N, C-alpha and C positions, 0 to 999 in steps of 0.2 A: 727728502726718500727716495734711494736708489733701487733701480727694478728688480733685486733681487728682495730689499727689504719691503717693497709694495707687494710681491710677487707673495713671501711669508705672510703678509696679512693678509691677503687675499684667502691660501691655505686653509690659516688658522683659524678663519672665521666658517669654512666651510666643514670643519672639523673632522677633516681627511685622516689625521695623524691617528686617532681614535679607532677609528675601522678595528672592526674584530675579524675573526676568519671561524673558522673549522680548526679543527684542530687538528683532524687527520685528513687534512687537505694533499691531495699530489702535488704541490706547487711546481715542479716541472709538465706533466701532464696539462695542467691547467694553463698556464704561460704559452705552452706551446698552441694550444687550442685559441685561445686570445690571440693569440699574433696570427693567427691563419685567417681567423672570424675577420679581424678589421684589419689587415694589411698593415701590417705594421714592421718595423725591423729593428730588432735591438741590436745596437753596437756599446760594447764595453770595455773599458779602457784594464791595460796589463794589473794595476794596481786592486783594481776589484776581486773578492772573494771568488774561491775556486768556480763552485756553484753559479755562478750567472757568466764567468767567463765559458763554462762548460755549454749557457745553454744560450748565448748570442750569437745571431747571424755573422758577426765581423767583430775580431778583439783587435787593439791596434794603440798603436802608439797617437798623438796626438796632431801629429800631421797627420798619419794615416787614415783616425776617426773625420777628420778637418774634410780631406779627400775625398771618400767614402760618403759622409754629409752632402756633401756638395752634388754628389751624383745620383742618390737614391733616389726609386721609384715609388715607394712606400708613401702610405697615407699619412702614418702616423710611423716617427720617433721616438723608437724609446732611449736614451741615452741613461749608461748605468755607469757614470763616470762623476764627476761635480760641477757646479752651477755654471761655471765659466765656460765650460766644453756643451752644455746643453744649449747655455747660450751662442756659443758660436755656430752651431747646427740649427738655432731658430734666424742668425741672422740670414744665413746661406737659404736657408729653405722657409721666408714669410711668410707662404703660406700654406703651411703645412704645422700639423699640430705635435708639441715637439713635446718629451713630460722626462722625468727626473725623477728616479720615484724616491726619493727625500730631496726636498727645497732647500733645508738646512745644509745640506754635503757643500759646504765651502772649500776656499782653498787658502793657509794660511796665506801665500806667496800672492794670490790675486788684491788679500787686504793689506798685505803690505805697501801700498799702491794707489791711500784716496786720492780719489779724479781733481777734487779741488786743490789739492797738495803736490797733483804732477804738473797740471794747467800753470799753477805759480811758476815751477820749475825749471818747464820748458820757457815759459817767458822771459826768463831768466840766461838763457840760451838763445839767443833769436838766429834762423840760419842754422841751426844743425838740423837735421835729418831724426828724425824718431823710426828707431826699430825697437818694438815691444817684443817682448815673448808670449806665446799663448795662452799662460797663466795671465789672462787679467780681465777687468771686466768691460764690459760692451766700452764703459764710457772711455776707459783708456786707450781702448782699439778708434775708439773715434777721434781721439788727439793724435793716433799715432800715422806714422805715415806704411810702413812694412811693419805687418807681424810676422813673428819667425818661431820655430820650435826646437829645441835642441838640434831634432833632427838634421835641420837647412840653416841652422843659424849661421856657420862659419860660410858656407854658399851666399847667404844673403848678404852677411856683412864683405864680402872679398867683388860681388854684386857693383858695390856703388863705390863710385868714383874716389879714388884716394885722397883729393883734394878737399871733400865733402866733409863736414863736422860731423859727428853722429852721439845724440842720446842713444843708451842704450839701458832699456827697464822691464822690469822690473827687477829681475835675478843681479844683484851684485856678484856672487860667483862665478855665475855661468857668464858672464860680463869680462870678469877677470882673467877669464879660461882663454875668451872670444879674442882681446885683449894680448895675450900669449899668444895665440896660434896663428893671427891677420896681422900684427904687428899695428893694427890700427889705435891713436890714441883717443877712446871715446870715455866721453863723458857717462857716467851712472850713476842710476838711481840707485838708494843704500837702502833693498831689500831683499827677503830669502824666501826658503821653504825651510819650515820648521822640520821636516822630516830627513831633508836631507843636512840638516845642521845638526840634527842630531847624535852622526856616529864618532865616536872615543876615538881617536888619532893613537892613545895608547894600546887600549884594548884591541885592535884591529893587528896594531903591531905586535904585541903582546902574539894573536893569534894566529897569525902568519908564523914566527919564530916556531911556534910549535907545529904546522903545516907548511912547512917551508915550500914544498911543490903546489904548494896552492899561488894561483895569479892573482893579484887584486884589482876588482873591476872596478867600476865607479862612474854615476851619473856627474856630466859636469857643472850640479847645482850643489856641488860639493862643496868644502871650506879646501881653500889650496893649497892645502898642508898634507889632506888625503889625495887631493892630485899626482901631489910631486912621488909618493909613494905608489900611483900606483900604475900597471904595466899597460893597461887599458883605461880610454876616459871616453866614453860615450852616451849617445840618446838611450833612451829603453830600448827600442830596435836595431840598435846598433850595439847594444850589450848583448842580448837576444843573440843576435847573430855572429857575435865572435864567440860567445859557450858555444855555439853549434860549429862551427869551422875550424876552433883553433884546436893545438894537437896537444896542447894542456890537457890534465884529466881533472883537475879541482880547481874551484875557483871560490876565494872568498870575494861576495857579491855586494856590493856598495849603494842601493837601491829602496828603494820600499819592496818591502819580502815579498807581493803577490806578484811582482813579476815572476818567482819561481816555479810558479807553477806553470808557466810558459816554456820557462826555463828545461823542466825536467822532459814534458811531452818533445821538446826536441831536441834534449839530449838526454837520455834516459842512462846513458854507461857513464855520464859525468857527474864530480861529486861538487853539490851547490852549500857552500855553507852562506848565511846572511852575516853581514859586517852587523860586529856589536854596537850597542849607542853606548851613553851616560850612566841613562837611566841602571841602575844595577837592580829592578823588576823587571829587566825586558833585555831580553839577547838578538832583537831584532828592530826597524827601525820601519814603523807601521803608520800609513796615513789616517788616523781619526775620520776624517771624511769621506773618501775614499769607501773605507769599510760601515759609512752609515745606511747605505744601499744594503739590501736582503732581497733573498729572494721574496718573503713574503709582502713586503715594498714594492719591490717588480711586480709582483702580480696584481696587487691592489691600485698600483697606480694604470696598467694596462687594460682592466676591469672596468674603471670610473674612469678612463683617461683625465685623471690628477695625478701626479701637480702638472701644470703646463706651463711652461717658461714661455714669459712674452717678452719682447722688446718693441719701446716705442717707437715707429716707423720712422722720423725725423734721424732717433738715433743711431736704427738699425743702419739705413744710408750711408750714414757720415762710416759707421764701425766698418761696411762692407768692403770699404775701398781699398784699406789697408791686407784687411784677410785675402780678397781677390788677388791683390799684388803678390802675397807670396804663395798664393795655388799654381798662379802663371808663372813665379821663377822655379816653384819648385816639379814642372813638368816632367 
């Protein structure tokens, strides 16, 4: 049983998910009150719903959130994101209480890399240094030499001696993009993010034909055919900075739609068009897991200090090594 499965079982036994709240409750004021009383910090990813981003103490991408978690002096860390993010925060803060509004908020990319299968894969490639994307479980981080995010992946790959063979996991699309950008011949694990693989290249090109002035910008977890037509490819924070600083006035944005909230705040004069997906019932790519967190769940987790994320001590120590190497290289 994995750490996530154990935590889910413990939570379901407590019946926390069935708790009701008054219909007229003001979640914003109650969350602010509890945060102050408990000396808690709320960290939120850009893919969270707008209201959660607005009430968070800090909103960022995976790298910025990991850096913030490593330096916070709060007694409680409430991580409005997905499980691997809260798990990373717990590894960095073993003595602090780390809460996740919905413990079932997982990650399709992390799920695409089962620890037992990856351990066997690693054995097939001896003498390879393992670089793993932060979107992985603690078990995978413990099998990793250096963790990376999309913000620092290229820098980390370039910091490794050129004669050192590398395994890159788990995202094959990000890995292929890094091979192209760095010229390194890496061995790739065959994993992917369902959000970034959902985009329809045909619909995007048709949308661009209707809006020829709009620049296509994309996250490197997207498939290669989309990255080839993108004007700019970058991490979550990179996409935000590009839109804010670009002279272009309109953009077709190929990443999780939650990023548009911050983009609109940073660049209110820009036209932002979410990239369409294959599904005819949806015109943008949304992460089901990220949207599992709600204001009600955020309030409940602060009030009851549940669900808390735990990582076994020995596993945490092993996983910490690869995370700290990333943070040191990213200073």
